[in-house]
C-alpha positions as CSV (number, residue, x, y, z in Angstrom):
1,M,2.1,-7.6,-6.4
2,L,0.9,-6.6,-9.9
3,K,3.4,-5.0,-12.1
4,I,2.4,-2.0,-14.3
5,L,3.0,-2.7,-17.9
6,K,4.2,-0.3,-20.6
7,S,3.1,-0.6,-24.2
8,N,2.6,1.6,-27.2
9,F,-0.6,-0.2,-28.2
10,S,-4.2,0.9,-27.6
11,P,-6.1,-0.8,-24.7
12,F,-5.7,-4.6,-25.0
13,M,-6.2,-7.8,-23.1
14,V,-3.5,-9.9,-21.7
15,Q,-3.4,-13.1,-19.7
16,M,-1.7,-13.1,-16.4
17,Y,-0.6,-16.3,-14.6
18,H,0.2,-16.1,-10.9
19,F,3.1,-18.1,-9.5
20,S,4.7,-17.8,-6.1
21,S,7.6,-15.8,-7.6
22,G,5.3,-13.2,-9.2
23,I,3.1,-12.7,-12.2
24,I,4.0,-13.6,-15.7
25,V,2.3,-11.9,-18.7
26,N,1.4,-13.9,-21.8
27,K,-0.1,-11.9,-24.8
28,Q,-1.3,-15.0,-26.5
29,L,-4.8,-15.4,-25.2
30,T,-6.5,-18.8,-24.8
31,K,-10.1,-19.5,-23.7
32,K,-9.0,-21.6,-20.7
33,M,-7.7,-18.6,-18.5
34,K,-9.4,-15.5,-17.2
35,H,-8.3,-12.3,-18.8
36,M,-7.4,-9.0,-17.2
37,I,-8.2,-5.8,-18.9
38,L,-5.7,-2.9,-18.9
39,Y,-6.3,0.7,-19.8
40,K,-4.1,3.5,-21.0
41,T,-3.3,6.4,-18.7
42,N,-1.9,9.8,-19.4
43,S,1.7,8.6,-19.1
44,N,1.4,5.6,-21.5
45,L,1.2,3.2,-18.6
46,Y,-1.6,0.6,-18.5
47,S,-3.4,0.0,-15.2
48,L,-5.5,-2.8,-14.1
49,I,-9.3,-2.2,-14.1
50,Q,-10.6,-5.7,-13.7
51,N,-9.4,-7.7,-10.8
52,C,-9.5,-11.5,-11.2
53,S,-8.3,-13.9,-8.6
54,F,-5.6,-16.4,-9.1
55,A,-5.7,-19.8,-7.6
56,D,-8.9,-18.8,-5.7
57,T,-7.1,-16.1,-3.7
58,S,-7.1,-12.4,-4.3
59,S,-4.6,-9.7,-3.1
60,P,-5.7,-7.4,-0.3
61,I,-7.0,-4.1,-1.5
62,I,-5.2,-0.9,-0.5
63,A,-7.8,1.7,0.4
64,D,-7.0,5.3,-0.1
65,I,-8.4,7.5,2.6
66,N,-8.7,11.3,3.0
67,Y,-8.5,13.7,6.0
68,E,-12.1,13.1,7.1
69,K,-11.7,9.3,7.1
70,L,-8.4,9.5,8.9
71,K,-9.9,11.7,11.6
72,E,-12.8,9.3,12.0
73,L,-10.3,6.4,12.5
74,I,-8.2,8.4,14.9
75,N,-11.3,9.3,17.0
76,Q,-12.5,5.7,17.0
77,N,-9.0,4.6,18.2
78,E,-9.2,1.5,16.0
79,V,-6.2,2.0,13.7
80,L,-2.4,1.9,13.8
81,I,-0.9,5.0,12.0
82,I,2.6,4.6,10.7
83,D,4.4,7.6,9.3
84,V,7.1,6.6,6.9
85,R,8.9,9.9,6.7
86,T,12.4,10.4,8.0
87,K,13.0,11.5,11.6
88,E,14.4,14.8,10.2
89,E,11.2,15.4,8.3
90,L,9.1,14.7,11.5
91,A,11.3,17.1,13.5
92,A,10.9,19.8,10.9
93,T,7.2,19.6,10.3
94,G,5.4,17.7,13.1
95,V,3.6,14.4,13.4
96,L,0.1,13.1,12.9
97,P,-1.9,12.5,16.1
98,N,-1.4,9.0,17.6
99,S,1.1,8.0,14.8
100,S,4.3,6.0,15.1
101,N,7.4,6.5,12.9
102,I,9.0,3.7,10.9
103,P,10.9,5.4,8.0
104,L,10.3,3.8,4.6
105,D,13.9,2.7,4.3
106,E,13.5,0.7,7.5
107,L,10.1,-0.8,6.8
108,S,11.2,-4.0,5.1
109,T,13.5,-5.0,8.0
110,A,11.0,-3.7,10.6
111,F,8.2,-6.0,9.5
112,E,10.6,-9.0,9.5
113,L,11.5,-8.4,13.2
114,T,10.1,-10.6,16.0
115,P,7.3,-9.0,18.0
116,E,9.6,-8.5,20.9
117,I,12.3,-6.7,19.0
118,F,9.7,-4.7,17.0
119,L,8.2,-3.5,20.3
120,E,11.7,-2.7,21.7
121,K,12.7,-0.7,18.6
122,Y,9.4,1.1,17.7
123,Y,7.6,1.2,21.1
124,I,4.4,-0.3,19.6
125,P,3.3,-3.9,19.4
126,K,4.0,-5.5,16.0
127,P,0.7,-5.4,14.2
128,D,-1.0,-8.6,13.3
129,K,-2.0,-9.3,9.7
130,D,-5.7,-8.3,10.3
131,Q,-5.1,-5.1,12.2
132,K,-6.1,-1.8,10.5
133,I,-2.9,0.1,9.5
134,V,-2.8,3.6,7.9
135,F,0.4,4.6,6.2
136,S,1.3,8.3,5.9
137,C,4.1,10.4,4.5
138,A,4.5,13.9,3.2
139,K,2.2,13.6,0.1
140,G,1.0,10.0,-0.1
141,I,3.6,8.6,-2.4
142,R,6.0,6.8,0.0
143,S,3.0,5.7,2.1
144,L,1.6,3.9,-1.0
145,K,5.0,2.1,-1.4
146,A,4.7,1.1,2.2
147,C,1.1,-0.2,1.7
148,H,2.3,-2.4,-1.2
149,Y,5.1,-3.8,0.8
150,V,3.0,-4.9,3.7
151,T,0.2,-6.3,1.6
152,D,2.8,-8.4,-0.1
153,L,3.6,-9.7,3.4
154,G,-0.1,-10.7,3.9
155,Y,-1.4,-7.7,5.8
156,K,-5.1,-7.3,4.9
157,N,-6.5,-4.0,6.3
158,V,-4.1,-1.4,4.8
159,F,-4.9,2.2,4.1
160,N,-3.0,4.9,2.3
161,Y,-3.5,8.5,3.6
162,T,-3.2,10.1,0.2
163,E,-3.1,13.7,1.5
164,G,-0.1,13.1,3.7
165,W,1.3,15.5,6.3
166,F,0.8,18.5,4.0
167,G,-2.8,17.7,3.5
168,W,-3.3,17.2,7.2
169,E,-1.7,20.6,7.9
170,S,-3.9,22.3,5.2
171,H,-7.0,21.3,7.1
172,K,-5.9,23.0,10.3
């Protein structure tokens, strides 16, 4: 997982080395390594705009999807939708069609479960690493956290429904 860096400087280049324990940043540039370009956002954070691979592997990309794309995936019945809101939120507002609930605070332990226990607890088969998974929440913030978590586990087809439940309801 890439970490967002803070700095008071204008846009700059840094070198990033990937190790199994994470990414280490080195501001002293050499010609031997590929560089990553960061840019300044409104909140003085720098975000990655050029993606380079490390050790010939690249991280899975989290795709943001909107209402129309989610409806298309639901109609094609080719995606697992996981709502990461709490059970209390679901009871108060409602649920997305064909979605399953795994609250965000349970997600880390849920994806560590064996397939048998996962099925027993959540009533859906544990997804394989190539299955399309859409994460949703109220507004798309917690679902993005869920996306990052599962991509770190090696899941490759991960989507964040950025509009969340409130966006879904606004289209009704």
